[in-house]
Each structure stands twice: as C-alpha cells, then as structure tokens.
C-alpha positions in Angstrom: -88.6 -38.8 -63.2 -86.0 -41.4 -64.0 -82.4 -40.2 -63.4 -79.1 -41.5 -64.7 -76.9 -38.9 -63.3 -73.2 -39.6 -63.5 -73.6 -42.6 -65.8 -72.1 -43.2 -69.2 -74.0 -44.9 -72.1 -73.3 -46.2 -75.5 -76.2 -46.2 -77.9 -75.4 -47.8 -81.2 -77.2 -46.4 -84.2 -77.7 -43.2 -82.2 -77.9 -40.8 -85.1 -81.5 -41.5 -86.1 -84.8 -43.2 -85.1 -85.0 -45.1 -81.8 -81.3 -44.6 -81.2 -81.5 -40.9 -81.5 -84.6 -40.6 -79.3 -82.8 -42.7 -76.7 -79.7 -40.6 -76.7 -81.7 -37.4 -76.2 -83.8 -39.1 -73.5 -80.8 -40.4 -71.7 -79.2 -37.0 -71.8 -82.3 -35.4 -70.3 -82.0 -38.0 -67.4 -78.4 -36.8 -66.7 -76.4 -39.4 -68.6 -73.5 -38.8 -71.0 -73.8 -40.7 -74.2 -71.7 -42.1 -77.0 -73.2 -42.9 -80.4 -72.0 -44.4 -83.6 -73.0 -43.8 -87.2 -72.2 -45.4 -90.5 -72.8 -42.8 -93.1 -74.8 -39.8 -92.0 -72.3 -37.7 -90.1 -74.6 -34.6 -90.2 -77.3 -36.4 -88.3 -74.8 -37.7 -85.7 -73.4 -34.2 -85.3 -77.0 -32.8 -84.8 -77.5 -35.4 -81.9 -74.2 -34.4 -80.4 -75.2 -30.7 -80.5 -78.6 -31.4 -78.9 -77.1 -33.5 -76.2 -74.6 -30.7 -75.5 -77.4 -28.2 -75.2 -78.8 -30.4 -72.5 -75.6 -30.1 -70.6 -74.3 -33.6 -71.2 -71.4 -34.9 -73.2 -71.8 -36.8 -76.5 -69.0 -38.8 -78.1 -69.5 -39.5 -81.8 -67.9 -42.4 -83.7 -68.0 -43.5 -87.3 -68.0 -47.3 -86.7 -69.5 -50.3 -88.6 -71.0 -52.5 -85.9 -70.6 -55.7 -87.9 -66.8 -55.2 -87.9 -65.2 -56.4 -84.6 -62.2 -54.1 -85.0 -64.5 -51.0 -85.4 -66.4 -52.0 -82.3 -63.3 -52.7 -80.3 -61.6 -49.4 -81.2 -64.7 -47.5 -80.4 -65.1 -49.0 -77.0 -61.4 -48.6 -76.2 -61.6 -44.9 -77.0 -64.7 -44.6 -74.8 -62.9 -46.2 -72.0 -59.9 -44.0 -72.5 -62.0 -40.8 -72.4 -64.5 -41.8 -69.7 -62.7 -44.5 -67.7 -65.5 -47.0 -68.2 -69.1 -47.5 -69.3 -72.3 -48.2 -67.4 -74.9 -48.8 -70.1 -74.9 -50.3 -73.6 -77.9 -50.1 -75.9 -77.6 -52.4 -78.9 -80.0 -50.5 -81.3 -78.3 -50.9 -84.7 -80.3 -53.1 -87.0 -81.3 -53.5 -90.7 -84.5 -54.7 -92.1 -84.3 -56.1 -95.7 -86.4 -58.2 -98.1 -85.6 -61.9 -98.7 -87.8 -64.4 -100.5 -87.0 -68.0 -99.8 -86.3 -69.9 -102.9 -84.5 -67.0 -104.5 -82.4 -66.0 -101.6 -79.7 -63.3 -102.0 -76.8 -64.7 -99.9 -75.3 -61.2 -99.5 -78.5 -59.9 -98.0 -78.6 -62.8 -95.6 -75.0 -62.4 -94.5 -75.3 -58.7 -94.1 -78.4 -59.0 -91.9 -76.8 -61.6 -89.7 -73.5 -59.7 -89.4 -75.3 -56.5 -88.3 -78.2 -57.8 -86.3 -76.5 -60.7 -84.6 -72.7 -60.6 -84.8 -72.7 -56.8 -84.0 -74.5 -57.4 -80.8 -71.9 -60.0 -79.8 -69.1 -57.7 -80.6 -70.5 -54.8 -78.5 -71.3 -57.1 -75.6 -67.9 -58.7 -75.7 -66.2 -55.3 -75.6 -68.3 -53.6 -73.0 -68.7 -56.5 -70.5 -65.1 -56.2 -69.1 -65.7 -52.5 -68.5 -68.9 -53.3 -66.6 -67.3 -56.1 -64.6 -64.5 -53.7 -63.6 -67.2 -51.2 -62.3 -69.1 -53.9 -60.6 -72.3 -53.1 -62.4 -73.9 -52.6 -65.8 -77.0 -52.4 -67.9 -77.3 -53.9 -71.5 -80.4 -53.3 -73.5 -81.0 -55.0 -76.8 -83.5 -53.7 -79.3 -85.1 -56.8 -80.9 -88.5 -56.9 -82.7 -91.9 -58.6 -82.5 -90.8 -60.3 -85.6 -88.8 -62.6 -83.3 -92.1 -64.0 -81.9 -94.6 -63.8 -84.7 -92.2 -64.3 -87.6 -92.5 -62.2 -90.8 -93.1 -63.4 -94.3 -90.4 -62.4 -96.8 -88.2 -61.2 -93.9 -87.4 -64.7 -92.3 -83.7 -63.7 -92.0 -84.7 -60.6 -90.1 -87.0 -62.4 -87.8 -84.4 -65.1 -87.2 -81.7 -62.5 -86.3 -84.1 -60.8 -83.8 -85.0 -64.2 -82.4 -81.3 -64.8 -81.8 -81.1 -61.5 -80.0 -83.9 -62.5 -77.7 -82.1 -65.8 -76.9 -78.9 -63.9 -76.4 -80.6 -61.6 -73.9 -81.9 -64.6 -71.9 -78.5 -66.3 -71.9 -76.4 -63.2 -70.9 -79.0 -62.2 -68.3 -78.2 -65.4 -66.4 -74.4 -65.4 -67.2 -73.8 -61.8 -66.1 -76.2 -61.6 -63.1 -73.4 -62.6 -60.7 -71.5 -59.5 -61.8 -74.5 -57.1 -61.2 -74.9 -56.6 -64.9 -78.5 -56.8 -66.0 -79.3 -57.7 -69.6 -82.8 -56.9 -71.1 -84.4 -56.1 -74.3 -87.3 -54.3 -75.9 -89.2 -55.7 -78.9 -90.9 -52.9 -80.9 -93.6 -53.6 -83.5 -94.1 -51.0 -86.2 -92.4 -47.6 -85.4 -92.5 -44.4 -87.3 -88.8 -44.3 -88.3 -86.7 -44.0 -91.4 -86.6 -47.8 -91.6 -90.3 -47.8 -92.4 -90.5 -44.7 -94.6 -90.5 -46.7 -97.9 -93.2 -49.2 -96.9 -95.4 -46.5 -95.3 -95.3 -44.6 -98.6 -97.4 -47.3 -100.2 -101.0 -46.1 -100.7 -103.2 -47.1 -97.8 -100.5 -49.2 -96.0 -99.8 -46.9 -93.1 -103.5 -46.8 -92.3 -103.7 -50.6 -92.6 -100.9 -50.9 -90.1 -102.5 -48.4 -87.7 -105.8 -50.2 -87.7 -104.0 -53.5 -87.0 -102.7 -52.1 -83.7 -105.2 -52.3 -80.8 -104.1 -48.9 -79.5 -104.7 -47.5 -83.0 -101.5 -45.6 -83.2 -98.1 -46.0 -84.8 -95.5 -45.1 -82.1 -92.9 -42.4 -82.5 -89.3 -43.4 -81.6 -89.7 -41.8 -78.2 -92.3 -44.4 -77.3 -89.7 -47.1 -77.6 -86.9 -45.0 -76.0 -89.0 -44.6 -72.8 -89.0 -48.4 -72.1 -85.2 -48.5 -72.9 -84.6 -45.7 -70.4 -86.7 -47.7 -67.8 -84.6 -50.8 -68.3 -81.5 -48.8 -67.9 -82.6 -47.4 -64.6 -82.7 -48.5 -61.0 -86.4 -49.0 -61.3 -85.5 -52.2 -63.2 -83.1 -53.5 -60.6 -84.8 -56.8 -60.3 -85.3 -57.5 -64.0 -82.9 -59.4 -66.2 -83.0 -61.7 -69.2 -86.4 -60.3 -70.2 -87.6 -58.7 -73.4 -90.4 -56.2 -73.1 -92.8 -56.1 -76.0 -93.7 -52.6 -77.0 -96.2 -52.9 -79.8 -99.5 -51.4 -78.7 -101.1 -54.8 -78.1 -100.5 -56.0 -81.7 -98.5 -59.1 -80.6 -99.2 -60.5 -77.2 -96.6 -62.9 -75.7 -96.1 -64.8 -72.5 -98.4 -65.6 -69.7 
C-alpha cells in the first residue's frame, strides 16, 4: 500500500469530486491535507470531518484560486500552521460552453483565470516552501481535451493544454531541487461537473460505449493515479502527464 506518513498536502478544490476523493485517499495513506472551497462550506466541512475520522488533520480554506492574494494568504497560513508543505495537487478547474463566433469574453477570461492563472499562483506560492524542505511533489489535473481538443469547449481545451505544457516546463525547472511535477489527464468522470450533461437522455450511455473499458470512472479512479504520482513509487517520473481515460484517447508512443 502507498504510504505518505508525515507529509502535508494541499489539494485545491478538495470539497467535491476528484479533489474530495484525493483528500480522503491521501488521509488514508497517512497524509495531512489542506483543501479550499469557493462556495460549498458544508461539503468542505464534511471532508474535514471524514479526514479527522481517519486520524489525520484537515485544514479548510475559503479561497478563490484565480485570485493571487487568496492563494498567497492560504499558503502562508498553511506554512504557519504546518511549517511547510510537501505536496500540491492543482485540481480546481471549470468546464464551460463557448461557441467560436459568438464568444462570451467573460467566460473565456474566467476559464483562463481559474484553469491557468490559478495553477501558476499555487505553484508560485508552494515552490519556495518545497525548496526549503529540499523536496516536493506537484500534481496538475489536466484533461484529455488538452490532446484531442473539444468542440464548443476550445477555451477549456486550450487551458488544459497550457497545464500540460506547464507540467513539462516545471518538471525540468524544478528537478534540481528534488521537486517532481507531473499531471493526470482524465477523460469523462462521474462528478458534479458532468451531472448536467449526463442528464441528457441517452448521453451517459453513449459516453460509456465510447470508452474501450466500457465504464465511466468514479472520482476515486482518478485519485489513485494522483496518489501514485505523489508517492515514492514515482521517484523517477517528472514532467509527465498520465492519461486516465479507459483507453478512450491514446497518446504518446
């Protein structure tokens, strides 16, 4: 079993979906976790309670990842309480509709602010803490849309493509400091983000049939690879993005 005993992790967007599953899984592996939420305090408090029942500490912050001050204040408080940070999982992301030719500029700006700028802000704030410790793990949650593209979601695909490029760049930049930077790129996942589209008649089954493994994964199926990349089993992996999509999109050689 993978163990993260004695380590401290920040998981953004940890109140629901993949972030929540990762927070619980990390706690089971012996890791204390910090999470942020934007609106649903009840959900965040439930994660904190469950982590506590597993014998680990969970710090909860109301922080908007697209706001640098919110991120800096959160990381500063984590550093004050824990004296450092070992792992950062950039999980927060939004998926919205955008049709080219009638683009809503506000939608574009919000997507880039959350999905791209927010990752920069978190990395910028946590890297000094990791350098101080002489080690670190950063895991970015991207998407298969970064590779295959996605009609009517070109802004989302572009933002996730930026995340993949950032992962490669930081993997090389931070390697001398013993900080590994990797990512996971999920396809369809059974989370709140997909609830609306899955409610369309027949669409969920259409998606399931399009996946070679013939299943739509639960958040835990993505949290597992995240845990692996945050562990010593991935000691010689950096700058890589692991595609977790049941064979729906095959990348690389």
